[in-house]
C-alpha positions as CSV (number, residue, x, y, z in Angstrom):
1,X,0.1,-0.1,0.2
2,X,1.2,3.4,-0.6
3,X,2.0,5.6,2.4
4,X,-0.3,8.1,1.7
5,X,-3.5,6.0,2.0
6,X,-5.6,7.1,5.4
7,X,-8.7,6.0,6.9
8,X,-11.0,7.5,9.4
9,X,-13.3,5.7,12.2
10,X,-15.5,7.7,14.0
11,X,-16.6,5.5,16.8
12,X,-13.9,2.7,17.7
13,X,-14.1,3.7,21.4
14,X,-18.0,3.8,21.8
15,X,-21.0,1.5,20.9
16,X,-23.2,3.4,19.2
17,X,-25.4,0.5,18.1
18,X,-24.5,-3.3,17.4
19,X,-26.9,-3.3,14.5
20,X,-24.9,-3.0,11.4
21,X,-27.5,-2.4,9.2
22,X,-29.3,0.4,11.4
23,X,-26.0,2.2,11.4
24,X,-25.4,1.9,7.8
25,X,-29.1,3.1,7.1
26,X,-28.1,6.2,8.9
27,X,-24.8,6.9,7.4
28,X,-26.4,6.6,3.8
29,X,-29.4,8.8,4.9
30,X,-26.7,11.3,6.3
31,X,-24.6,11.4,3.2
32,X,-27.5,11.9,0.9
33,X,-28.3,14.7,3.2
34,X,-24.6,15.9,2.9
35,X,-25.1,15.3,-1.2
36,X,-28.1,17.5,-1.2
37,X,-26.3,20.4,0.6
38,X,-23.6,20.1,-2.2
39,X,-26.1,20.0,-5.1
40,X,-27.9,23.3,-3.7
41,X,-24.8,25.0,-2.5
42,X,-25.8,25.4,0.9
43,X,-22.7,23.7,2.6
44,X,-20.7,26.2,4.5
45,X,-17.1,26.5,3.5
46,X,-14.2,25.5,5.3
47,X,-12.3,28.9,6.6
48,X,-8.6,28.7,6.7
49,X,-7.1,31.1,9.5
50,X,-10.7,32.5,10.1
51,X,-10.3,34.3,6.8
52,X,-9.8,32.5,3.6
53,X,-12.8,30.1,2.4
54,X,-11.5,27.1,0.4
55,X,-13.5,26.5,-2.6
56,X,-16.2,23.5,-1.9
57,X,-16.2,22.5,-5.7
58,X,-14.2,19.6,-5.1
59,X,-17.1,18.0,-3.4
60,X,-19.2,17.8,-5.9
61,X,-17.0,14.5,-7.4
62,X,-17.6,12.8,-4.0
63,X,-20.9,11.5,-5.0
64,X,-21.8,9.6,-8.4
65,X,-18.5,9.3,-9.7
66,X,-16.6,6.8,-11.5
67,X,-13.1,6.5,-12.9
68,X,-13.5,4.5,-16.3
69,X,-10.2,2.8,-17.1
70,X,-8.9,3.1,-20.7
71,X,-6.1,1.9,-22.9
72,X,-4.2,5.2,-22.9
73,X,-6.2,7.4,-20.6
74,X,-8.9,7.1,-18.2
75,X,-12.5,9.1,-18.1
76,X,-14.0,10.5,-15.2
77,X,-17.8,9.9,-15.4
78,X,-20.0,12.1,-13.2
79,X,-23.9,11.8,-12.9
80,X,-26.0,14.1,-11.1
81,X,-29.0,12.0,-10.0
82,X,-28.1,8.9,-8.6
83,X,-30.7,7.4,-6.5
84,X,-29.5,4.1,-5.4
85,X,-26.4,3.1,-3.6
86,X,-24.3,-0.4,-4.4
87,X,-24.1,-2.7,-1.4
88,X,-21.2,-5.5,-1.2
89,X,-21.9,-8.2,1.3
90,X,-20.2,-11.7,1.6
91,X,-19.1,-11.3,-2.2
92,X,-22.3,-10.2,-3.5
93,X,-23.5,-6.7,-4.9
94,X,-27.0,-5.6,-4.3
95,X,-28.6,-2.2,-5.9
96,X,-30.2,-0.6,-3.0
97,X,-32.9,2.1,-4.1
98,X,-32.6,5.3,-1.8
99,X,-35.2,7.5,-3.3
100,X,-39.2,7.2,-3.8
101,X,-41.3,9.3,-5.9
102,X,-38.5,12.0,-5.2
103,X,-38.1,11.7,-1.7
104,X,-35.2,10.4,0.3
105,X,-36.2,7.1,2.3
106,X,-35.9,7.3,6.0
107,X,-33.3,5.4,7.8
108,X,-36.0,2.5,8.8
109,X,-37.0,2.4,5.2
110,X,-33.0,1.8,4.1
111,X,-32.4,-0.4,7.2
112,X,-35.0,-3.0,6.0
113,X,-33.5,-3.2,2.6
114,X,-30.2,-3.5,4.1
115,X,-31.4,-6.4,6.4
116,X,-32.6,-8.3,3.6
117,X,-29.1,-8.3,2.0
118,X,-27.8,-9.7,5.1
119,X,-30.2,-12.3,5.6
120,X,-29.9,-13.4,1.7
121,X,-27.8,-16.6,2.0
122,X,-27.4,-17.0,-1.8
123,X,-23.8,-17.5,-2.9
124,X,-21.6,-15.3,-5.1
125,X,-20.4,-16.5,-8.3
126,X,-16.7,-16.8,-8.6
127,X,-16.7,-13.3,-11.0
128,X,-18.9,-11.6,-8.7
129,X,-16.7,-12.5,-5.5
130,X,-13.5,-11.2,-7.0
131,X,-14.8,-8.3,-9.4
132,X,-13.0,-5.6,-7.1
133,X,-9.6,-7.3,-7.7
134,X,-9.7,-6.3,-11.3
135,X,-9.6,-2.6,-10.3
136,X,-6.4,-3.3,-8.7
137,X,-4.5,-4.5,-11.8
138,X,-2.6,-2.4,-14.2
139,X,-5.2,-0.1,-16.2
140,X,-4.7,-1.5,-19.6
141,X,-5.6,-4.9,-18.3
142,X,-8.6,-3.5,-16.5
143,X,-9.5,-1.6,-19.4
144,X,-9.3,-4.4,-21.9
145,X,-11.1,-7.0,-19.6
146,X,-13.8,-4.3,-19.1
147,X,-14.2,-3.7,-22.7
148,X,-14.1,-7.5,-23.7
149,X,-16.7,-8.7,-20.8
150,X,-18.7,-6.0,-19.4
151,X,-20.1,-4.4,-22.9
152,X,-23.2,-6.7,-23.2
153,X,-25.2,-9.5,-21.5
154,X,-25.7,-9.6,-17.6
155,X,-22.7,-7.7,-16.9
156,X,-23.4,-4.5,-18.4
157,X,-26.3,-3.7,-16.4
158,X,-24.5,-5.1,-13.3
159,X,-21.5,-2.9,-13.6
160,X,-23.6,-0.1,-14.6
161,X,-25.4,-0.5,-11.2
162,X,-22.2,-0.2,-9.4
163,X,-20.7,2.6,-11.5
164,X,-23.9,4.7,-11.5
165,X,-24.7,4.3,-7.9
166,X,-24.0,7.5,-5.4
167,X,-21.5,5.2,-3.6
168,X,-20.6,1.9,-2.6
169,X,-21.5,0.6,1.1
170,X,-19.6,-2.4,2.2
171,X,-21.3,-4.6,5.1
172,X,-18.7,-6.5,6.8
173,X,-19.2,-10.3,7.0
174,X,-17.2,-10.3,10.4
175,X,-17.0,-8.7,13.5
176,X,-14.4,-6.1,14.2
177,X,-13.7,-5.4,18.1
178,X,-11.4,-2.9,19.5
179,X,-9.4,-4.3,22.4
180,X,-6.9,-2.2,24.2
181,X,-5.1,-5.2,25.0
182,X,-4.7,-6.6,21.8
183,X,-3.4,-4.4,19.2
184,X,-3.6,-7.1,16.5
185,X,-7.6,-6.2,16.3
186,X,-7.1,-2.5,15.7
187,X,-4.6,-3.4,13.2
188,X,-7.0,-5.8,11.2
189,X,-9.7,-3.3,11.7
190,X,-7.6,-0.4,9.9
191,X,-6.3,-2.8,7.2
192,X,-10.2,-3.7,6.5
193,X,-10.9,-0.1,6.3
194,X,-7.7,0.7,3.9
195,X,-8.5,-1.9,1.4
196,X,-11.0,-4.6,2.6
197,X,-9.7,-8.0,1.7
198,X,-8.3,-6.6,-1.5
199,X,-11.1,-7.7,-3.7
C-alpha cells in the first residue's frame, strides 16, 4: 500500500449500536443529506485561519463519480441524479434504492432493505466475488477486461448499477472489535478500512 493512504473511524471507542444495518442506514441517509447540501450549494465552506474560504467545488465529485479505465487515458464519469447505492456483502453486490417518488427514504426504510441483503444466503459467483480485484490490476488490463466482458449481457447492467451508484457501501461479514489489550485487532480493523480483503 502507498504510504499516503489513510482511513477514519468515528466510533471505535464507543458502541453507538450493534446493529450494522441500522448504522449503515443512518450513514446512507446522512450522506444523501450531505450530497443535497452540495448540490444546492448550502454547504458552509471551510475557513482557513478564520479568513480564507476554501472552494467547495471538489465535493461535487464525492458522489455519483466513477473513473472508467482506458487503454491510454482514464475518463471520469459523473452523473447528477443517482438514486441508489451499491451494497457489497459476502461477495455479492446489491442495488439498494434510496429514493421513492423523489423523496429520500428514511433510515428505517433503508434499514429494512439492508437487512434483506444480510439475511440473503445466496452464494456469489466466482466472477462476482473477485470483481473488485480487477480495479487493482494495471489500467490497460482492466480496460481490456472491461471492454471484452462488460459491454453486453448481464455484466453490463450489473457493472452499471455499481458504477452509477451514488456510492458503494460495504457491509462487513466479520465482527470487528477494538480491544486495548490486543493491538492486532485494531491492526485488522485498520487493514479492512484501508483496502478490505483486496477484492
